[in-house]
PALOGU-147855 format. One line per field, with one value per residue (C-alpha): residue number from 1; residue in one letter; x, y, z. Coordinates in steps of 0.2 Angstrom, whole numbers. Layout:
REM residues N
k (NUM_...)
r (a_...)
px (X_...)
py (Y_...)
pz (Z_...)
This chain:
REM residues 451
k (1_2_3_4_5_6_7_8_9_10_11_12_13_14_15_16_17_18_19_20_21_22_23_24_25_26_27_28_29_30_31_32_33_34_35_36_37_38_39_40_41_42_43_44_45_46_47_48_49_50_51_52_53_54_55_56_57_58_59_60_61_62_63_64_65_66_67_68_69_70_71_72_73_74_75_76_77_78_79_80_81_82_83_84_85_86_87_88_89_90_91_92_93_94_95_96_97_98_99_100_101_102_103_104_105_106_107_108_109_110_111_112_113_114_115_116_117_118_119_120_121_122_123_124_125_126_127_128_129_130_131_132_133_134_135_136_137_138_139_140_141_142_143_144_145_146_147_148_149_150_151_152_153_154_155_156_157_158_159_160_161_162_163_164_165_166_167_168_169_170_171_172_173_174_175_176_177_178_179_180_181_182_183_184_185_186_187_188_189_190_191_192_193_194_195_196_197_198_199_200_201_202_203_204_205_206_207_208_209_210_211_212_213_214_215_216_217_218_219_220_221_222_223_224_225_226_227_228_229_230_231_232_233_234_235_236_237_238_239_240_241_242_243_244_245_246_247_248_249_250_251_252_253_254_255_256_257_258_259_260_261_262_263_264_265_266_267_268_269_270_271_272_273_274_275_276_277_278_279_280_281_282_283_284_285_286_287_288_289_290_291_292_293_294_295_296_297_298_299_300_301_302_303_304_305_306_307_308_309_310_311_312_313_314_315_316_317_318_319_320_321_322_323_324_325_326_327_328_329_330_331_332_333_334_335_336_337_338_339_340_341_342_343_344_345_346_347_348_349_350_351_352_353_354_355_356_357_358_359_360_361_362_363_364_365_366_367_368_369_370_371_372_373_374_375_376_377_378_379_380_381_382_383_384_385_386_387_388_389_390_391_392_393_394_395_396_397_398_399_400_401_402_403_404_405_406_407_408_409_410_411_412_413_414_415_416_417_418_419_420_421_422_423_424_425_426_427_428_429_430_431_432_433_434_435_436_437_438_439_440_441_442_443_444_445_446_447_448_449_450_451)
r (m_r_e_k_v_k_n_y_i_q_s_h_q_l_c_t_p_g_e_t_i_t_v_g_l_s_a_g_a_d_s_t_a_l_f_h_i_l_c_s_l_r_e_e_l_n_i_r_i_q_a_v_h_v_d_h_m_l_r_g_a_d_a_q_a_d_a_m_l_a_g_n_m_a_r_q_a_g_v_p_f_f_l_f_h_c_d_v_a_q_s_a_k_m_g_h_m_g_v_e_e_a_g_r_l_m_r_y_d_a_l_r_k_a_a_r_g_g_r_i_a_v_a_h_h_q_d_d_q_a_e_t_v_l_m_h_l_c_r_g_s_g_m_s_g_l_v_g_m_r_p_r_d_g_d_i_i_r_p_l_l_c_c_r_k_e_e_i_l_a_y_c_r_e_n_e_l_i_w_h_e_d_a_t_n_y_e_a_d_c_a_r_n_q_f_r_l_q_v_m_p_l_l_e_e_i_y_p_g_a_s_q_h_i_s_s_a_a_e_i_l_r_q_e_e_d_l_l_s_s_m_a_e_e_t_l_q_n_i_v_e_q_e_k_s_k_y_c_l_d_v_t_a_l_e_k_l_p_r_a_l_r_r_r_v_l_l_l_s_m_a_k_a_m_g_s_k_k_d_l_g_t_k_h_l_e_a_v_e_y_l_l_q_a_e_s_g_k_h_v_s_l_p_k_g_i_q_a_r_k_e_y_d_q_l_v_f_e_k_p_v_s_q_r_e_f_s_y_l_c_p_i_g_e_v_t_r_i_p_e_a_n_i_s_v_e_v_l_p_f_l_e_k_n_r_k_k_g_c_r_i_l_l_d_y_d_k_i_k_d_k_f_i_i_c_r_s_r_k_p_g_d_r_i_l_l_k_t_g_h_k_k_i_k_d_i_l_i_d_a_k_v_p_r_s_l_r_e_s_m_p_c_f_l_c_g_e_e_v_a_a_i_g_s_r_w_v_s_a_q_f_a_p_q_k_d_t_k_h_y_v_t_i_f_i_q_e_a_a_g_t)
px (-224_-217_-202_-198_-197_-186_-174_-175_-171_-155_-148_-148_-142_-156_-157_-141_-148_-152_-157_-174_-183_-194_-209_-217_-236_-249_-263_-262_-260_-242_-236_-248_-241_-225_-228_-237_-221_-209_-218_-220_-200_-196_-190_-180_-170_-170_-177_-187_-201_-208_-220_-222_-236_-239_-256_-252_-269_-276_-291_-300_-309_-302_-283_-290_-296_-280_-271_-285_-281_-261_-260_-274_-261_-245_-255_-260_-243_-235_-225_-220_-232_-226_-239_-236_-247_-238_-247_-240_-249_-243_-224_-228_-234_-220_-206_-213_-216_-228_-240_-233_-214_-219_-227_-214_-200_-212_-215_-196_-193_-205_-197_-181_-185_-194_-180_-167_-152_-159_-165_-182_-193_-203_-215_-211_-213_-210_-223_-217_-199_-207_-215_-199_-189_-198_-203_-184_-181_-193_-184_-166_-158_-143_-137_-139_-156_-162_-157_-173_-175_-161_-166_-156_-152_-142_-154_-170_-174_-187_-190_-203_-195_-193_-214_-227_-243_-254_-245_-246_-265_-266_-256_-265_-281_-275_-270_-285_-277_-288_-282_-287_-286_-283_-295_-281_-271_-282_-286_-274_-267_-250_-237_-233_-251_-255_-239_-249_-266_-264_-247_-241_-258_-255_-237_-244_-257_-247_-231_-236_-224_-219_-217_-207_-194_-192_-188_-175_-167_-165_-157_-145_-142_-137_-125_-117_-119_-110_-96_-93_-93_-81_-71_-72_-69_-54_-49_-51_-41_-26_-26_-34_-22_-34_-33_-45_-60_-49_-50_-36_-39_-24_-31_-20_-26_-43_-41_-34_-50_-64_-76_-90_-78_-71_-90_-92_-76_-80_-98_-90_-77_-91_-99_-86_-84_-100_-103_-119_-124_-141_-145_-130_-138_-129_-127_-114_-105_-105_-99_-85_-80_-80_-66_-55_-52_-53_-38_-30_-41_-58_-72_-90_-99_-110_-122_-119_-105_-95_-80_-74_-58_-43_-27_-14_-12_-26_-44_-50_-65_-67_-78_-69_-66_-65_-46_-48_-35_-21_-7_5_21_34_46_63_66_48_35_19_3_-6_-22_-30_-14_-13_4_16_33_49_62_80_95_111_129_130_117_107_105_89_77_61_54_64_69_87_87_103_101_111_99_85_91_81_65_51_47_28_18_3_-9_-6_-13_-17_-3_12_28_46_62_70_89_79_70_53_39_22_19_3_12_27_15_5_21_28_11_5_-14_-25_-32_-13_-10_-24_-16_2_11_20_35_40_55_46_36_45_42_58_50_36_32_47_52_56_67_68_87_85_88_95_113_129_144_150_135_140_124_108_89_81_62_54_39_29_11_1_-4_-20_-21)
py (333_330_341_332_316_325_331_315_306_318_319_301_298_283_284_290_298_286_272_262_263_248_251_240_245_236_249_254_273_270_262_273_290_284_278_295_305_296_295_317_317_308_322_330_316_308_292_278_271_251_246_227_220_204_195_185_174_177_188_182_198_209_205_205_222_227_222_230_246_243_239_255_267_260_262_280_283_275_264_243_234_217_206_191_178_170_156_163_151_134_143_147_129_119_131_130_148_163_170_187_180_170_182_196_184_180_199_202_187_195_213_208_197_210_224_213_220_238_248_245_256_252_264_261_276_285_278_259_265_270_251_241_253_247_230_225_234_223_210_213_220_229_245_237_233_250_258_250_253_261_274_263_245_236_236_244_262_269_287_288_285_305_306_302_291_307_316_301_301_319_320_306_316_332_324_314_299_282_268_253_249_231_225_213_227_231_213_213_194_198_207_219_225_225_237_247_247_249_252_267_274_274_281_296_300_299_308_317_315_299_291_305_307_288_288_302_293_280_290_297_280_274_287_283_262_267_275_260_247_255_257_239_232_243_235_218_221_224_211_196_184_175_157_155_153_154_169_170_184_191_187_200_215_211_212_231_237_245_231_241_240_222_215_222_215_198_199_205_189_177_184_184_164_160_171_181_188_178_169_176_182_188_171_167_184_180_163_169_184_168_160_175_170_151_140_135_121_129_132_134_131_144_142_135_124_135_133_146_141_148_142_149_168_167_166_157_156_141_124_110_97_79_72_56_43_39_26_28_16_31_21_30_39_40_55_51_61_63_72_70_80_91_87_78_67_64_51_52_43_53_52_69_80_88_105_104_121_116_107_91_76_70_53_41_30_14_12_12_4_-13_-4_3_21_23_41_39_49_52_37_38_32_38_40_46_43_58_62_63_47_44_56_55_63_71_80_87_93_103_109_117_126_119_123_107_110_107_93_81_83_84_67_55_46_27_17_0_1_16_34_40_59_70_82_92_97_83_68_51_49_30_37_54_56_55_63_48_46_44_39_49_49_66_68_81_89_100_109_99_111_120_118)
pz (118_100_104_120_110_97_109_119_103_99_116_119_99_98_79_67_50_34_45_44_61_67_79_89_85_98_93_110_115_121_102_93_101_98_80_76_82_75_57_58_63_47_37_53_56_41_46_38_46_47_59_66_76_85_89_102_100_116_112_98_90_102_93_75_77_86_69_58_68_66_48_43_52_44_28_30_36_20_29_27_37_46_56_66_73_87_98_116_126_118_117_138_138_129_138_156_158_161_146_150_148_134_124_127_120_105_103_103_88_79_81_77_63_54_60_50_62_62_79_86_95_110_117_136_146_163_171_165_171_187_189_183_195_211_205_204_220_228_220_230_212_214_208_188_191_199_184_175_157_144_134_120_125_111_96_106_108_121_114_126_141_145_144_157_153_156_142_129_132_130_115_107_111_104_88_87_85_87_98_107_126_129_143_149_158_169_177_192_187_188_197_183_183_202_202_188_196_215_221_208_211_230_228_218_230_246_234_219_203_211_196_187_204_201_183_185_200_189_175_189_194_175_173_191_185_169_176_190_174_166_180_184_168_168_184_178_163_176_188_175_165_151_144_132_143_160_169_184_195_207_225_234_221_222_241_240_228_239_241_229_216_219_218_203_194_203_194_177_180_183_168_153_162_158_142_150_168_166_181_191_207_226_232_216_223_240_239_228_239_254_241_242_262_260_257_240_232_238_225_220_207_197_182_167_172_178_192_204_214_224_218_229_226_210_209_194_183_171_165_173_160_169_167_159_162_147_145_129_126_118_108_108_92_89_92_102_104_119_117_135_142_127_122_110_116_109_115_109_112_112_116_125_133_120_116_109_116_125_140_141_154_153_158_159_143_151_165_157_140_146_151_140_143_147_148_158_170_188_201_218_228_214_222_215_222_224_233_250_248_242_241_235_220_225_240_228_218_234_241_223_223_206_204_205_187_181_194_188_171_174_165_172_165_170_168_169_183_191_190_180_180_184_171_165_183_192_187_200_208_200_183_185_176_185_184_175_164_145_136_138_135_132_132_123_129_117_118_104_90_92_109)
């Protein structure tokens, strides 16, 4: 078994020469075997070992005995030993979660404190892997869940995933190792223990070797999952436009993808917009898929305040910011900053058309010389005089297919009470220069620095 684990470590590149591996040592058979094997491989792999034991403060004297045994193992092996006492019951109560989940979180937190950025070895094995895969399957997981536990997952490594539980017990006996059994592992009071004590023995009885076969299938699925994930990442890069935390995907390109790849690209987009894939489920994916066929303006809410919406030929993921109303007087000859629209506005008078580059609005000075120029947010019912007559600004923006997010922040420029311009694109016929115009006012619009 030692050589089997060594080969598994090397083939999956679970550690590199010269680094320190932090071993989670509960004093149970699995972690005891892992600790013993890694200690025996220190010279061959050129690694250092340290051990961590976490007392969950749930089992009284039994827990104290486990901590003492783990400490003795570390001392006999001549490796650093860290003991953490964690009040799991209190943490579960405060965090409104189960004791098992609270214990897992506190355990990994303690391991990471001791590891200080290094790799952490835990003793999950093939039987654990089979339980995990089946539990994920029963919960309705996709391929990413059916992969189960990875040999290497960030800072966590699992050198015993190549071993059956019976192999581990045999190794402990052959090497005359001492370990403690946790009596709570034999209480069918949680889903994991029910699978371990009831479901898996029945499967092994019907299909001998079921755990090993399930674990092998998970390894195949892991390789295929990694390939498809890589394809999804590459595809996303080809069809996405990113502006800070806003992700815009080309709907036509998405529709051309095979559905399996399209769903992965959508999930990846949601995860990137949210910062993680935690809390994402099938219902979110199906809701976003629906948007591809929906009319422009439709949207769905995702976890962490992210919104997915259809904007004409784009699917947009971002955290919407409620637009605040604003109104600023823009004196001629000055620069006015408008933080709500992330712009600065400069109004300059000229005897002829100004050639300064940038977004600009050109008005007839003689038509506005007695009026104030005001920049404000758009209001319901706003209208502007075009060559074809008065038209609602909302209808103009919709007809021009301006995305809703931009419509909300589009500034309106007023001369007195009348709308003189919308953004830098539409100018009122009432204030637009004519052939006989002699004096001009130019309004320059610039995106504010740092936006």
